[in-house]
Backbone atoms as SQL, in Angstrom:
CREATE TABLE atoms (id INTEGER PRIMARY KEY, chain TEXT, resi INTEGER, resn TEXT, atom TEXT, x REAL, y REAL, z REAL);
INSERT INTO atoms VALUES
  (1, 'A', 1, 'MET', 'N', 0.844, -1.171, 0.000),
  (2, 'A', 1, 'MET', 'CA', 0.000, 0.000, 0.000),
  (3, 'A', 1, 'MET', 'C', 0.895, 1.242, 0.000),
  (4, 'A', 2, 'ARG', 'N', 0.575, 2.188, -0.850),
  (5, 'A', 2, 'ARG', 'CA', 1.377, 3.401, -0.995),
  (6, 'A', 2, 'ARG', 'C', 0.762, 4.519, -0.155),
  (7, 'A', 3, 'LEU', 'N', 1.375, 4.768, 0.987),
  (8, 'A', 3, 'LEU', 'CA', 0.822, 5.694, 1.965),
  (9, 'A', 3, 'LEU', 'C', 1.350, 7.119, 1.855),
  (10, 'A', 4, 'LEU', 'N', 2.577, 7.281, 1.398),
  (11, 'A', 4, 'LEU', 'CA', 3.213, 8.595, 1.400),
  (12, 'A', 4, 'LEU', 'C', 2.826, 9.419, 0.180),
  (13, 'A', 5, 'PRO', 'N', 2.334, 10.635, 0.387),
  (14, 'A', 5, 'PRO', 'CA', 2.068, 11.502, -0.764),
  (15, 'A', 5, 'PRO', 'C', 3.386, 11.973, -1.376),
  (16, 'A', 6, 'THR', 'N', 3.334, 12.344, -2.625),
  (17, 'A', 6, 'THR', 'CA', 4.562, 12.722, -3.330),
  (18, 'A', 6, 'THR', 'C', 5.194, 13.990, -2.765),
  (19, 'A', 7, 'TRP', 'N', 4.400, 14.911, -2.225),
  (20, 'A', 7, 'TRP', 'CA', 4.993, 16.131, -1.657),
  (21, 'A', 7, 'TRP', 'C', 5.841, 15.794, -0.444),
  (22, 'A', 8, 'LEU', 'N', 5.402, 14.820, 0.365),
  (23, 'A', 8, 'LEU', 'CA', 6.182, 14.404, 1.532),
  (24, 'A', 8, 'LEU', 'C', 7.435, 13.655, 1.086),
  (25, 'A', 9, 'HIS', 'N', 7.286, 12.815, 0.071),
  (26, 'A', 9, 'HIS', 'CA', 8.437, 12.112, -0.483),
  (27, 'A', 9, 'HIS', 'C', 9.474, 13.131, -0.969),
  (28, 'A', 10, 'GLY', 'N', 9.013, 14.183, -1.643),
  (29, 'A', 10, 'GLY', 'CA', 9.914, 15.217, -2.131),
  (30, 'A', 10, 'GLY', 'C', 10.698, 15.873, -1.008),
  (31, 'A', 11, 'ALA', 'N', 10.018, 16.214, 0.072),
  (32, 'A', 11, 'ALA', 'CA', 10.700, 16.814, 1.218),
  (33, 'A', 11, 'ALA', 'C', 11.735, 15.850, 1.794),
  (34, 'A', 12, 'MET', 'N', 11.358, 14.577, 1.877),
  (35, 'A', 12, 'MET', 'CA', 12.279, 13.571, 2.397),
  (36, 'A', 12, 'MET', 'C', 13.482, 13.395, 1.469),
  (37, 'A', 13, 'ASP', 'N', 13.272, 13.522, 0.162),
  (38, 'A', 13, 'ASP', 'CA', 14.379, 13.416, -0.795),
  (39, 'A', 13, 'ASP', 'C', 15.466, 14.438, -0.502),
  (40, 'A', 14, 'TYR', 'N', 15.053, 15.686, -0.341),
  (41, 'A', 14, 'TYR', 'CA', 16.038, 16.747, -0.121),
  (42, 'A', 14, 'TYR', 'C', 16.739, 16.594, 1.231),
  (43, 'A', 15, 'VAL', 'N', 16.001, 16.185, 2.254),
  (44, 'A', 15, 'VAL', 'CA', 16.606, 15.962, 3.570),
  (45, 'A', 15, 'VAL', 'C', 17.579, 14.792, 3.511),
  (46, 'A', 16, 'LEU', 'N', 17.173, 13.692, 2.888),
  (47, 'A', 16, 'LEU', 'CA', 18.060, 12.532, 2.783),
  (48, 'A', 16, 'LEU', 'C', 19.282, 12.861, 1.936),
  (49, 'A', 17, 'GLY', 'N', 19.099, 13.587, 0.845),
  (50, 'A', 17, 'GLY', 'CA', 20.231, 13.968, 0.009),
  (51, 'A', 17, 'GLY', 'C', 21.258, 14.765, 0.794),
  (52, 'A', 18, 'ALA', 'N', 20.797, 15.756, 1.541),
  (53, 'A', 18, 'ALA', 'CA', 21.708, 16.563, 2.357),
  (54, 'A', 18, 'ALA', 'C', 22.360, 15.728, 3.452),
  (55, 'A', 19, 'THR', 'N', 21.591, 14.834, 4.050),
  (56, 'A', 19, 'THR', 'CA', 22.130, 13.967, 5.095),
  (57, 'A', 19, 'THR', 'C', 23.228, 13.067, 4.538),
  (58, 'A', 20, 'LEU', 'N', 22.986, 12.482, 3.365),
  (59, 'A', 20, 'LEU', 'CA', 24.000, 11.615, 2.752),
  (60, 'A', 20, 'LEU', 'C', 25.290, 12.378, 2.459),
  (61, 'A', 21, 'ILE', 'N', 25.175, 13.653, 2.134),
  (62, 'A', 21, 'ILE', 'CA', 26.359, 14.459, 1.860),
  (63, 'A', 21, 'ILE', 'C', 27.112, 14.780, 3.152),
  (64, 'A', 22, 'LEU', 'N', 26.401, 15.083, 4.227),
  (65, 'A', 22, 'LEU', 'CA', 27.027, 15.555, 5.457),
  (66, 'A', 22, 'LEU', 'C', 27.500, 14.468, 6.413),
  (67, 'A', 23, 'VAL', 'N', 26.780, 13.360, 6.501),
  (68, 'A', 23, 'VAL', 'CA', 27.086, 12.319, 7.494),
  (69, 'A', 23, 'VAL', 'C', 28.521, 11.774, 7.403),
  (70, 'A', 24, 'PRO', 'N', 29.033, 11.489, 6.211),
  (71, 'A', 24, 'PRO', 'CA', 30.408, 10.950, 6.171),
  (72, 'A', 24, 'PRO', 'C', 31.446, 11.889, 6.773),
  (73, 'A', 25, 'PHE', 'N', 31.222, 13.183, 6.661),
  (74, 'A', 25, 'PHE', 'CA', 32.172, 14.152, 7.213),
  (75, 'A', 25, 'PHE', 'C', 31.937, 14.357, 8.703),
  (76, 'A', 26, 'ALA', 'N', 30.675, 14.381, 9.101),
  (77, 'A', 26, 'ALA', 'CA', 30.341, 14.570, 10.511),
  (78, 'A', 26, 'ALA', 'C', 30.831, 13.400, 11.365),
  (79, 'A', 27, 'PHE', 'N', 30.779, 12.199, 10.806),
  (80, 'A', 27, 'PHE', 'CA', 31.187, 11.013, 11.563),
  (81, 'A', 27, 'PHE', 'C', 32.538, 10.445, 11.124),
  (82, 'A', 28, 'ARG', 'N', 33.223, 11.175, 10.278),
  (83, 'A', 28, 'ARG', 'CA', 34.576, 10.810, 9.832),
  (84, 'A', 28, 'ARG', 'C', 34.672, 9.347, 9.390),
  (85, 'A', 29, 'PHE', 'N', 34.007, 9.069, 8.293),
  (86, 'A', 29, 'PHE', 'CA', 34.067, 7.718, 7.747),
  (87, 'A', 29, 'PHE', 'C', 35.531, 7.343, 7.508),
  (88, 'A', 30, 'PRO', 'N', 35.878, 6.073, 7.696),
  (89, 'A', 30, 'PRO', 'CA', 37.290, 5.674, 7.733),
  (90, 'A', 30, 'PRO', 'C', 38.047, 5.676, 6.403),
  (91, 'A', 31, 'THR', 'N', 37.357, 5.578, 5.290),
  (92, 'A', 31, 'THR', 'CA', 38.070, 5.560, 4.006),
  (93, 'A', 31, 'THR', 'C', 37.428, 6.553, 3.050),
  (94, 'A', 32, 'GLU', 'N', 38.195, 6.964, 2.054),
  (95, 'A', 32, 'GLU', 'CA', 37.669, 7.892, 1.060),
  (96, 'A', 32, 'GLU', 'C', 36.496, 7.279, 0.311),
  (97, 'A', 33, 'GLU', 'N', 36.592, 6.003, -0.036),
  (98, 'A', 33, 'GLU', 'CA', 35.510, 5.341, -0.767),
  (99, 'A', 33, 'GLU', 'C', 34.234, 5.297, 0.065),
  (100, 'A', 34, 'SER', 'N', 34.376, 4.981, 1.356),
  (101, 'A', 34, 'SER', 'CA', 33.195, 4.873, 2.209),
  (102, 'A', 34, 'SER', 'C', 32.500, 6.220, 2.386),
  (103, 'A', 35, 'ALA', 'N', 33.248, 7.308, 2.253),
  (104, 'A', 35, 'ALA', 'CA', 32.659, 8.644, 2.356),
  (105, 'A', 35, 'ALA', 'C', 32.108, 9.129, 1.024),
  (106, 'A', 36, 'MET', 'N', 32.815, 8.842, -0.048),
  (107, 'A', 36, 'MET', 'CA', 32.426, 9.408, -1.338),
  (108, 'A', 36, 'MET', 'C', 31.179, 8.756, -1.927),
  (109, 'A', 37, 'VAL', 'N', 30.918, 7.507, -1.612),
  (110, 'A', 37, 'VAL', 'CA', 29.713, 6.852, -2.142),
  (111, 'A', 37, 'VAL', 'C', 28.449, 7.564, -1.661),
  (112, 'A', 38, 'PRO', 'N', 28.261, 7.774, -0.346),
  (113, 'A', 38, 'PRO', 'CA', 27.043, 8.485, 0.062),
  (114, 'A', 38, 'PRO', 'C', 27.010, 9.939, -0.411),
  (115, 'A', 39, 'VAL', 'N', 28.168, 10.591, -0.501),
  (116, 'A', 39, 'VAL', 'CA', 28.188, 11.968, -0.996),
  (117, 'A', 39, 'VAL', 'C', 27.698, 12.003, -2.443),
  (118, 'A', 40, 'ALA', 'N', 28.215, 11.112, -3.277),
  (119, 'A', 40, 'ALA', 'CA', 27.784, 11.064, -4.678),
  (120, 'A', 40, 'ALA', 'C', 26.301, 10.714, -4.781),
  (121, 'A', 41, 'MET', 'N', 25.852, 9.777, -3.958),
  (122, 'A', 41, 'MET', 'CA', 24.440, 9.393, -3.978),
  (123, 'A', 41, 'MET', 'C', 23.557, 10.561, -3.514),
  (124, 'A', 42, 'GLY', 'N', 23.990, 11.300, -2.521),
  (125, 'A', 42, 'GLY', 'CA', 23.235, 12.444, -2.036),
  (126, 'A', 42, 'GLY', 'C', 23.118, 13.541, -3.084),
  (127, 'A', 43, 'LEU', 'N', 24.231, 13.829, -3.758),
  (128, 'A', 43, 'LEU', 'CA', 24.213, 14.831, -4.827),
  (129, 'A', 43, 'LEU', 'C', 23.283, 14.397, -5.961),
  (130, 'A', 44, 'GLY', 'N', 23.378, 13.113, -6.334),
  (131, 'A', 44, 'GLY', 'CA', 22.509, 12.582, -7.380),
  (132, 'A', 44, 'GLY', 'C', 21.047, 12.649, -6.988),
  (133, 'A', 45, 'LEU', 'N', 20.751, 12.310, -5.744),
  (134, 'A', 45, 'LEU', 'CA', 19.369, 12.340, -5.254),
  (135, 'A', 45, 'LEU', 'C', 18.800, 13.756, -5.321),
  (136, 'A', 46, 'ILE', 'N', 19.570, 14.736, -4.893),
  (137, 'A', 46, 'ILE', 'CA', 19.105, 16.127, -4.954),
  (138, 'A', 46, 'ILE', 'C', 18.891, 16.555, -6.402),
  (139, 'A', 47, 'LEU', 'N', 19.808, 16.159, -7.281),
  (140, 'A', 47, 'LEU', 'CA', 19.693, 16.542, -8.692),
  (141, 'A', 47, 'LEU', 'C', 18.437, 15.951, -9.326),
  (142, 'A', 48, 'TYR', 'N', 18.245, 14.636, -9.208),
  (143, 'A', 48, 'TYR', 'CA', 17.072, 14.080, -9.885),
  (144, 'A', 48, 'TYR', 'C', 15.774, 14.416, -9.168),
  (145, 'A', 49, 'SER', 'N', 15.836, 14.793, -7.904),
  (146, 'A', 49, 'SER', 'CA', 14.642, 15.294, -7.217),
  (147, 'A', 49, 'SER', 'C', 14.232, 16.644, -7.784),
  (148, 'A', 50, 'ALA', 'N', 15.211, 17.492, -8.046),
  (149, 'A', 50, 'ALA', 'CA', 14.922, 18.803, -8.632),
  (150, 'A', 50, 'ALA', 'C', 14.355, 18.671, -10.042),
  (151, 'A', 51, 'LEU', 'N', 14.665, 17.563, -10.713),
  (152, 'A', 51, 'LEU', 'CA', 14.197, 17.339, -12.080),
  (153, 'A', 51, 'LEU', 'C', 12.915, 16.507, -12.157),
  (154, 'A', 52, 'THR', 'N', 12.358, 16.146, -11.014),
  (155, 'A', 52, 'THR', 'CA', 11.177, 15.281, -10.981),
  (156, 'A', 52, 'THR', 'C', 9.890, 16.091, -11.093),
  (157, 'A', 53, 'ASP', 'N', 8.938, 15.517, -11.808),
  (158, 'A', 53, 'ASP', 'CA', 7.626, 16.141, -11.990),
  (159, 'A', 53, 'ASP', 'C', 6.750, 15.814, -10.780),
  (160, 'A', 54, 'TYR', 'N', 7.029, 16.492, -9.668),
  (161, 'A', 54, 'TYR', 'CA', 6.191, 16.431, -8.482),
  (162, 'A', 54, 'TYR', 'C', 6.213, 17.791, -7.805),
  (163, 'A', 55, 'GLU', 'N', 5.531, 17.905, -6.695),
  (164, 'A', 55, 'GLU', 'CA', 5.307, 19.206, -6.078),
  (165, 'A', 55, 'GLU', 'C', 6.598, 19.971, -5.772),
  (166, 'A', 56, 'LEU', 'N', 7.673, 19.295, -5.454),
  (167, 'A', 56, 'LEU', 'CA', 8.913, 19.976, -5.081),
  (168, 'A', 56, 'LEU', 'C', 9.978, 19.935, -6.168),
  (169, 'A', 57, 'GLY', 'N', 9.600, 19.538, -7.369),
  (170, 'A', 57, 'GLY', 'CA', 10.544, 19.539, -8.480),
  (171, 'A', 57, 'GLY', 'C', 10.697, 20.944, -9.050),
  (172, 'A', 58, 'ALA', 'N', 11.923, 21.340, -9.333),
  (173, 'A', 58, 'ALA', 'CA', 12.181, 22.689, -9.866),
  (174, 'A', 58, 'ALA', 'C', 12.042, 22.742, -11.386),
  (175, 'A', 59, 'TYR', 'N', 12.463, 21.677, -12.049),
  (176, 'A', 59, 'TYR', 'CA', 12.421, 21.615, -13.520),
  (177, 'A', 59, 'TYR', 'C', 11.916, 20.226, -13.884),
  (178, 'A', 60, 'PRO', 'N', 10.602, 20.053, -13.985),
  (179, 'A', 60, 'PRO', 'CA', 9.988, 18.723, -14.077),
  (180, 'A', 60, 'PRO', 'C', 10.173, 18.013, -15.423),
  (181, 'A', 61, 'VAL', 'N', 11.179, 17.185, -15.517),
  (182, 'A', 61, 'VAL', 'CA', 11.393, 16.411, -16.742),
  (183, 'A', 61, 'VAL', 'C', 11.396, 14.901, -16.492),
  (184, 'A', 62, 'ILE', 'N', 11.457, 14.476, -15.240),
  (185, 'A', 62, 'ILE', 'CA', 11.454, 13.052, -14.892),
  (186, 'A', 62, 'ILE', 'C', 10.107, 12.730, -14.246),
  (187, 'A', 63, 'GLY', 'N', 9.449, 11.696, -14.730),
  (188, 'A', 63, 'GLY', 'CA', 8.175, 11.279, -14.149),
  (189, 'A', 63, 'GLY', 'C', 8.369, 10.653, -12.774),
  (190, 'A', 64, 'MET', 'N', 7.306, 10.617, -11.998),
  (191, 'A', 64, 'MET', 'CA', 7.369, 10.087, -10.634),
  (192, 'A', 64, 'MET', 'C', 7.734, 8.611, -10.615),
  (193, 'A', 65, 'ARG', 'N', 7.194, 7.850, -11.535),
  (194, 'A', 65, 'ARG', 'CA', 7.530, 6.414, -11.563),
  (195, 'A', 65, 'ARG', 'C', 9.023, 6.206, -11.836),
  (196, 'A', 66, 'ALA', 'N', 9.580, 6.965, -12.762),
  (197, 'A', 66, 'ALA', 'CA', 11.015, 6.862, -13.046),
  (198, 'A', 66, 'ALA', 'C', 11.830, 7.299, -11.829),
  (199, 'A', 67, 'HIS', 'N', 11.372, 8.325, -11.151),
  (200, 'A', 67, 'HIS', 'CA', 12.038, 8.791, -9.934),
  (201, 'A', 67, 'HIS', 'C', 12.094, 7.668, -8.898),
  (202, 'A', 68, 'LEU', 'N', 10.969, 6.980, -8.717),
  (203, 'A', 68, 'LEU', 'CA', 10.922, 5.903, -7.725),
  (204, 'A', 68, 'LEU', 'C', 11.823, 4.736, -8.118),
  (205, 'A', 69, 'VAL', 'N', 11.921, 4.461, -9.411),
  (206, 'A', 69, 'VAL', 'CA', 12.853, 3.425, -9.881),
  (207, 'A', 69, 'VAL', 'C', 14.286, 3.832, -9.537),
  (208, 'A', 70, 'LEU', 'N', 14.620, 5.109, -9.762),
  (209, 'A', 70, 'LEU', 'CA', 15.957, 5.604, -9.400),
  (210, 'A', 70, 'LEU', 'C', 16.199, 5.486, -7.893),
  (211, 'A', 71, 'ASP', 'N', 15.173, 5.769, -7.098),
  (212, 'A', 71, 'ASP', 'CA', 15.296, 5.637, -5.643),
  (213, 'A', 71, 'ASP', 'C', 15.610, 4.194, -5.242),
  (214, 'A', 72, 'VAL', 'N', 14.872, 3.254, -5.802),
  (215, 'A', 72, 'VAL', 'CA', 15.093, 1.844, -5.454),
  (216, 'A', 72, 'VAL', 'C', 16.488, 1.404, -5.903),
  (217, 'A', 73, 'ALA', 'N', 16.868, 1.733, -7.128),
  (218, 'A', 73, 'ALA', 'CA', 18.195, 1.353, -7.633),
  (219, 'A', 73, 'ALA', 'C', 19.293, 2.008, -6.807),
  (220, 'A', 74, 'GLY', 'N', 19.129, 3.293, -6.498),
  (221, 'A', 74, 'GLY', 'CA', 20.131, 3.996, -5.694),
  (222, 'A', 74, 'GLY', 'C', 20.228, 3.433, -4.288),
  (223, 'A', 75, 'GLY', 'N', 19.096, 3.122, -3.692),
  (224, 'A', 75, 'GLY', 'CA', 19.102, 2.539, -2.352),
  (225, 'A', 75, 'GLY', 'C', 19.783, 1.179, -2.320),
  (226, 'A', 76, 'LEU', 'N', 19.503, 0.352, -3.322),
  (227, 'A', 76, 'LEU', 'CA', 20.156, -0.963, -3.392),
  (228, 'A', 76, 'LEU', 'C', 21.664, -0.819, -3.600),
  (229, 'A', 77, 'LEU', 'N', 22.053, 0.121, -4.470),
  (230, 'A', 77, 'LEU', 'CA', 23.480, 0.361, -4.699),
  (231, 'A', 77, 'LEU', 'C', 24.156, 0.873, -3.431),
  (232, 'A', 78, 'LEU', 'N', 23.523, 1.804, -2.747),
  (233, 'A', 78, 'LEU', 'CA', 24.097, 2.340, -1.506),
  (234, 'A', 78, 'LEU', 'C', 24.249, 1.235, -0.461),
  (235, 'A', 79, 'ALA', 'N', 23.228, 0.401, -0.306),
  (236, 'A', 79, 'ALA', 'CA', 23.282, -0.687, 0.676),
  (237, 'A', 79, 'ALA', 'C', 24.357, -1.716, 0.332),
  (238, 'A', 80, 'ALA', 'N', 24.566, -1.962, -0.948),
  (239, 'A', 80, 'ALA', 'CA', 25.561, -2.955, -1.371),
  (240, 'A', 80, 'ALA', 'C', 26.964, -2.371, -1.522),
  (241, 'A', 81, 'SER', 'N', 27.086, -1.062, -1.513),
  (242, 'A', 81, 'SER', 'CA', 28.370, -0.418, -1.803),
  (243, 'A', 81, 'SER', 'C', 29.530, -0.839, -0.897),
  (244, 'A', 82, 'PRO', 'N', 29.331, -1.139, 0.377),
  (245, 'A', 82, 'PRO', 'CA', 30.483, -1.567, 1.176),
  (246, 'A', 82, 'PRO', 'C', 31.144, -2.844, 0.645),
  (247, 'A', 83, 'TRP', 'N', 30.354, -3.720, 0.030),
  (248, 'A', 83, 'TRP', 'CA', 30.908, -4.959, -0.510),
  (249, 'A', 83, 'TRP', 'C', 31.385, -4.767, -1.946),
  (250, 'A', 84, 'ILE', 'N', 30.673, -3.945, -2.696),
  (251, 'A', 84, 'ILE', 'CA', 31.084, -3.672, -4.077),
  (252, 'A', 84, 'ILE', 'C', 32.434, -2.975, -4.102),
  (253, 'A', 85, 'PHE', 'N', 32.609, -1.975, -3.221),
  (254, 'A', 85, 'PHE', 'CA', 33.835, -1.180, -3.214),
  (255, 'A', 85, 'PHE', 'C', 34.832, -1.632, -2.145),
  (256, 'A', 86, 'GLU', 'N', 34.524, -2.756, -1.504),
  (257, 'A', 86, 'GLU', 'CA', 35.430, -3.458, -0.592),
  (258, 'A', 86, 'GLU', 'C', 35.882, -2.647, 0.618),
  (259, 'A', 87, 'PHE', 'N', 34.922, -1.982, 1.268),
  (260, 'A', 87, 'PHE', 'CA', 35.248, -1.333, 2.538),
  (261, 'A', 87, 'PHE', 'C', 34.344, -1.830, 3.671),
  (262, 'A', 88, 'ALA', 'N', 33.653, -2.947, 3.446),
  (263, 'A', 88, 'ALA', 'CA', 32.705, -3.479, 4.428),
  (264, 'A', 88, 'ALA', 'C', 33.372, -3.846, 5.746),
  (265, 'A', 89, 'SER', 'N', 34.632, -4.217, 5.720),
  (266, 'A', 89, 'SER', 'CA', 35.311, -4.582, 6.965),
  (267, 'A', 89, 'SER', 'C', 35.559, -3.359, 7.846),
  (268, 'A', 90, 'ARG', 'N', 35.495, -2.163, 7.268),
  (269, 'A', 90, 'ARG', 'CA', 35.747, -0.930, 8.021),
  (270, 'A', 90, 'ARG', 'C', 34.445, -0.235, 8.429),
  (271, 'A', 91, 'ILE', 'N', 33.464, -0.231, 7.512),
  (272, 'A', 91, 'ILE', 'CA', 32.186, 0.426, 7.799),
  (273, 'A', 91, 'ILE', 'C', 31.139, -0.057, 6.794),
  (274, 'A', 92, 'SER', 'N', 29.948, -0.352, 7.285),
  (275, 'A', 92, 'SER', 'CA', 28.862, -0.749, 6.380),
  (276, 'A', 92, 'SER', 'C', 27.487, -0.353, 6.893),
  (277, 'A', 93, 'THR', 'N', 27.311, -0.253, 8.189),
  (278, 'A', 93, 'THR', 'CA', 25.979, -0.016, 8.759),
  (279, 'A', 93, 'THR', 'C', 25.284, 1.234, 8.213),
  (280, 'A', 94, 'PRO', 'N', 25.939, 2.406, 8.157),
  (281, 'A', 94, 'PRO', 'CA', 25.217, 3.579, 7.645),
  (282, 'A', 94, 'PRO', 'C', 24.773, 3.407, 6.200),
  (283, 'A', 95, 'HIS', 'N', 25.594, 2.759, 5.401),
  (284, 'A', 95, 'HIS', 'CA', 25.272, 2.550, 3.995),
  (285, 'A', 95, 'HIS', 'C', 24.048, 1.650, 3.854),
  (286, 'A', 96, 'VAL', 'N', 24.024, 0.583, 4.633),
  (287, 'A', 96, 'VAL', 'CA', 22.899, -0.356, 4.581),
  (288, 'A', 96, 'VAL', 'C', 21.624, 0.299, 5.107),
  (289, 'A', 97, 'VAL', 'N', 21.722, 1.025, 6.212),
  (290, 'A', 97, 'VAL', 'CA', 20.542, 1.656, 6.817),
  (291, 'A', 97, 'VAL', 'C', 19.953, 2.717, 5.886),
  (292, 'A', 98, 'PHE', 'N', 20.798, 3.622, 5.370),
  (293, 'A', 98, 'PHE', 'CA', 20.284, 4.666, 4.484),
  (294, 'A', 98, 'PHE', 'C', 19.792, 4.085, 3.160),
  (295, 'A', 99, 'GLY', 'N', 20.458, 3.049, 2.661),
  (296, 'A', 99, 'GLY', 'CA', 20.000, 2.403, 1.437),
  (297, 'A', 99, 'GLY', 'C', 18.643, 1.754, 1.622),
  (298, 'A', 100, 'ALA', 'N', 18.469, 1.050, 2.738),
  (299, 'A', 100, 'ALA', 'CA', 17.183, 0.407, 3.028),
  (300, 'A', 100, 'ALA', 'C', 16.090, 1.455, 3.226),
  (301, 'A', 101, 'LEU', 'N', 16.431, 2.564, 3.866),
  (302, 'A', 101, 'LEU', 'CA', 15.474, 3.654, 4.055),
  (303, 'A', 101, 'LEU', 'C', 15.013, 4.199, 2.713),
  (304, 'A', 102, 'GLU', 'N', 15.943, 4.395, 1.800),
  (305, 'A', 102, 'GLU', 'CA', 15.589, 4.926, 0.482),
  (306, 'A', 102, 'GLU', 'C', 14.672, 3.970, -0.281),
  (307, 'A', 103, 'VAL', 'N', 14.974, 2.684, -0.226),
  (308, 'A', 103, 'VAL', 'CA', 14.130, 1.686, -0.897),
  (309, 'A', 103, 'VAL', 'C', 12.745, 1.647, -0.250),
  (310, 'A', 104, 'GLY', 'N', 12.702, 1.623, 1.068),
  (311, 'A', 104, 'GLY', 'CA', 11.429, 1.553, 1.769),
  (312, 'A', 104, 'GLY', 'C', 10.520, 2.730, 1.484),
  (313, 'A', 105, 'VAL', 'N', 11.090, 3.926, 1.505),
  (314, 'A', 105, 'VAL', 'CA', 10.300, 5.129, 1.224),
  (315, 'A', 105, 'VAL', 'C', 9.781, 5.093, -0.210),
  (316, 'A', 106, 'ALA', 'N', 10.608, 4.641, -1.142),
  (317, 'A', 106, 'ALA', 'CA', 10.172, 4.562, -2.544),
  (318, 'A', 106, 'ALA', 'C', 8.995, 3.597, -2.692),
  (319, 'A', 107, 'LEU', 'N', 9.057, 2.478, -2.001),
  (320, 'A', 107, 'LEU', 'CA', 7.996, 1.482, -2.117),
  (321, 'A', 107, 'LEU', 'C', 6.691, 1.932, -1.449),
  (322, 'A', 108, 'LEU', 'N', 6.786, 2.901, -0.543),
  (323, 'A', 108, 'LEU', 'CA', 5.597, 3.381, 0.167),
  (324, 'A', 108, 'LEU', 'C', 5.016, 4.669, -0.408),
  (325, 'A', 109, 'THR', 'N', 5.631, 5.193, -1.463),
  (326, 'A', 109, 'THR', 'CA', 5.213, 6.481, -2.014),
  (327, 'A', 109, 'THR', 'C', 4.215, 6.314, -3.161),
  (328, 'A', 110, 'GLN', 'N', 3.230, 7.183, -3.183),
  (329, 'A', 110, 'GLN', 'CA', 2.261, 7.201, -4.275),
  (330, 'A', 110, 'GLN', 'C', 2.973, 7.514, -5.587),
  (331, 'A', 111, 'THR', 'N', 2.458, 7.005, -6.682),
  (332, 'A', 111, 'THR', 'CA', 3.129, 7.159, -7.968),
  (333, 'A', 111, 'THR', 'C', 2.638, 8.348, -8.784),
  (334, 'A', 112, 'VAL', 'N', 1.554, 8.995, -8.331),
  (335, 'A', 112, 'VAL', 'CA', 1.005, 10.140, -9.061),
  (336, 'A', 112, 'VAL', 'C', 0.901, 11.323, -8.109),
  (337, 'A', 113, 'PRO', 'N', 1.545, 12.440, -8.449),
  (338, 'A', 113, 'PRO', 'CA', 1.444, 13.623, -7.591),
  (339, 'A', 113, 'PRO', 'C', 0.016, 14.168, -7.559),
  (340, 'A', 114, 'ALA', 'N', -0.382, 14.693, -6.407),
  (341, 'A', 114, 'ALA', 'CA', -1.699, 15.320, -6.290),
  (342, 'A', 114, 'ALA', 'C', -1.762, 16.570, -7.153),
  (343, 'A', 115, 'ARG', 'N', -0.650, 17.274, -7.209),
  (344, 'A', 115, 'ARG', 'CA', -0.522, 18.434, -8.089),
  (345, 'A', 115, 'ARG', 'C', 0.953, 18.570, -8.419),
  (346, 'A', 116, 'GLY', 'N', 1.237, 18.987, -9.614),
  (347, 'A', 116, 'GLY', 'CA', 2.618, 19.105, -10.050),
  (348, 'A', 116, 'GLY', 'C', 3.120, 20.523, -9.994),
  (349, 'A', 117, 'PRO', 'N', 4.398, 20.723, -10.278),
  (350, 'A', 117, 'PRO', 'CA', 4.971, 22.056, -10.262),
  (351, 'A', 117, 'PRO', 'C', 4.265, 23.012, -11.215),
  (352, 'A', 118, 'ALA', 'N', 3.781, 22.505, -12.340),
  (353, 'A', 118, 'ALA', 'CA', 3.115, 23.368, -13.319),
  (354, 'A', 118, 'ALA', 'C', 1.848, 23.990, -12.736),
  (355, 'A', 119, 'ASP', 'N', 1.206, 23.319, -11.790),
  (356, 'A', 119, 'ASP', 'CA', -0.013, 23.837, -11.187),
  (357, 'A', 119, 'ASP', 'C', 0.240, 25.060, -10.305),
  (358, 'A', 120, 'THR', 'N', 1.469, 25.241, -9.867),
  (359, 'A', 120, 'THR', 'CA', 1.769, 26.323, -8.937),
  (360, 'A', 120, 'THR', 'C', 2.402, 27.527, -9.617),
  (361, 'A', 121, 'ARG', 'N', 2.670, 27.429, -10.912),
  (362, 'A', 121, 'ARG', 'CA', 3.305, 28.535, -11.625),
  (363, 'A', 121, 'ARG', 'C', 2.273, 29.565, -12.051),
  (364, 'A', 122, 'ILE', 'N', 2.717, 30.799, -12.123),
  (365, 'A', 122, 'ILE', 'CA', 1.856, 31.873, -12.600),
  (366, 'A', 122, 'ILE', 'C', 1.923, 31.887, -14.132),
  (367, 'A', 123, 'VAL', 'N', 0.781, 31.820, -14.755),
  (368, 'A', 123, 'VAL', 'CA', 0.709, 31.832, -16.210),
  (369, 'A', 123, 'VAL', 'C', 0.303, 33.239, -16.638),
  (370, 'A', 124, 'SER', 'N', 1.065, 33.825, -17.527),
  (371, 'A', 124, 'SER', 'CA', 0.756, 35.199, -17.960),
  (372, 'A', 124, 'SER', 'C', -0.410, 35.174, -18.957),
  (373, 'A', 125, 'ALA', 'N', -1.259, 36.167, -18.836),
  (374, 'A', 125, 'ALA', 'CA', -2.404, 36.293, -19.748),
  (375, 'A', 125, 'ALA', 'C', -1.946, 36.989, -21.026),
  (376, 'A', 126, 'LYS', 'N', -2.501, 36.553, -22.161),
  (377, 'A', 126, 'LYS', 'CA', -2.114, 37.163, -23.438),
  (378, 'A', 126, 'LYS', 'C', -3.075, 38.248, -23.822);
């Protein structure tokens, strides 16, 4: 069952993106790879969130369903990254937790926005 409205998902996207960027530095992740993976994922999340056709998208070119697919793929990649990039012996819990969170939120989010960015723009009269 999809409980989360897209506007709430959008807000969570930006918060999670910023968190992924800041956490590795705040907690001094032990290797460059272990820090750079969440930073890159956070930057990517903010970018494609800004490009998503939902209430908090700035330039709506990506549909909500495609956005959710990116969320699931990104979450799975983030969760698996300690083993893919071979730093699991040093740190893995934050990557797995944030990756699982991203997948879970995507699976619980509605696929159609109640209103899109175009609905909130001022249209000039001719």
